[in-house]
C-alpha positions in Angstrom: -42.0 -4.0 28.4 -38.6 -5.5 27.7 -37.0 -2.1 27.6 -38.5 -1.2 30.9 -37.2 -4.4 32.5 -33.6 -3.7 31.2 -33.8 -0.1 32.4 -34.8 -1.3 35.9 -32.0 -3.8 35.9 -29.5 -1.0 35.0 -30.9 1.2 37.8 -30.7 -1.6 40.3 -27.0 -2.3 39.3 -26.2 1.4 39.7 -27.8 1.7 43.1 -26.0 -1.4 44.3 -22.6 0.0 43.1 -23.3 3.2 44.9 -24.2 1.3 48.1 -21.0 -0.8 47.8 -18.9 2.3 47.3 -20.4 3.9 50.4 -19.7 0.8 52.5 -16.1 0.8 51.3 -15.7 4.5 52.3 -17.0 4.1 55.8 -13.9 2.6 57.2 -11.6 5.5 56.4 -11.6 9.3 56.7 -9.8 11.8 54.5 -9.0 15.2 55.9 -7.2 18.1 54.1 -5.6 20.5 56.4 -3.5 23.3 54.8 -0.8 21.7 52.7 -1.3 18.2 54.2 -3.6 15.3 53.7 -4.5 12.9 56.5 -6.1 9.5 55.9 -7.4 7.5 58.8 -8.2 3.8 58.1 -9.9 1.6 60.6 -7.8 -1.6 60.8 -8.4 -3.1 64.3 -6.6 -6.2 65.6 -3.3 -5.7 63.8 0.3 -4.7 64.8 2.3 -2.2 62.8 4.5 -5.0 61.4 1.3 -6.6 59.9 0.6 -3.6 57.7 2.0 -2.9 54.2 1.5 0.6 52.9 2.3 1.7 49.3 1.7 4.9 47.4 1.7 5.4 43.6 4.7 7.2 42.1 2.6 10.0 41.0 1.0 10.4 44.4 -2.6 9.9 43.4 -3.5 6.7 45.3 -2.5 4.6 48.3 -2.9 1.0 49.2 -3.0 -0.3 52.7 -3.0 -4.1 53.4 -2.9 -6.0 56.6 -3.4 -9.5 57.9 -3.2 -11.3 61.2 -4.9 -14.6 61.7 -8.5 -14.2 60.5 -8.3 -10.4 60.2 -7.5 -9.2 56.7 -7.8 -5.7 55.3 -7.1 -4.3 51.8 -7.9 -0.7 50.9 -7.1 1.1 47.7 -7.9 4.8 48.0 -7.8 7.3 45.2 -6.8 10.6 46.6 -8.6 13.8 45.6 -5.3 15.6 45.4 -1.7 14.6 44.5 0.7 14.0 47.3 4.5 13.9 47.5 5.2 10.2 48.1 8.5 11.0 49.8 6.7 13.1 52.5 4.4 10.2 53.5 4.4 9.0 57.1 2.2 6.4 58.9 1.3 5.7 62.5 -0.8 2.8 63.8 -2.6 3.6 67.0 -5.7 2.0 68.7 -6.6 0.1 65.6 -6.4 3.1 63.3 -3.8 3.6 60.6 -3.0 7.3 60.3 -1.3 8.4 57.1 -0.1 11.9 56.5 1.5 13.4 53.4 2.2 16.8 51.9 0.1 17.9 48.9 1.8 18.6 45.7 1.3 22.2 44.6 0.1 22.6 41.0 2.8 24.0 38.9 2.1 26.3 36.0 4.4 26.6 33.1 4.1 29.6 30.8 3.9 28.5 27.2 4.9 31.1 24.6 2.5 31.7 21.7 4.0 32.4 18.3 2.2 34.2 15.6 
């Protein structure tokens, strides 16, 4: 009976984590179009100067933070593809932060095989 109780607790924790992850994802959209990625994050009630945006050096994640009065936002988004950090641009319009960046193309390097 104790094993069953532990298993149910683990299942409950897993489901709660999935629900929390889904809640966090609802406030942004990620769209891949050709060689670009566009991320749209709902951050109403801010001004462009209220928002700090950073991207990791390897282009695998972004962080958007903003605060004005009682409104506070912090989002850390792992990207499904690598982007070129130097290509990133951001626009804040109608309460939505729109970030665009170029995808980094996978580079293959031929490795010689010796016998």
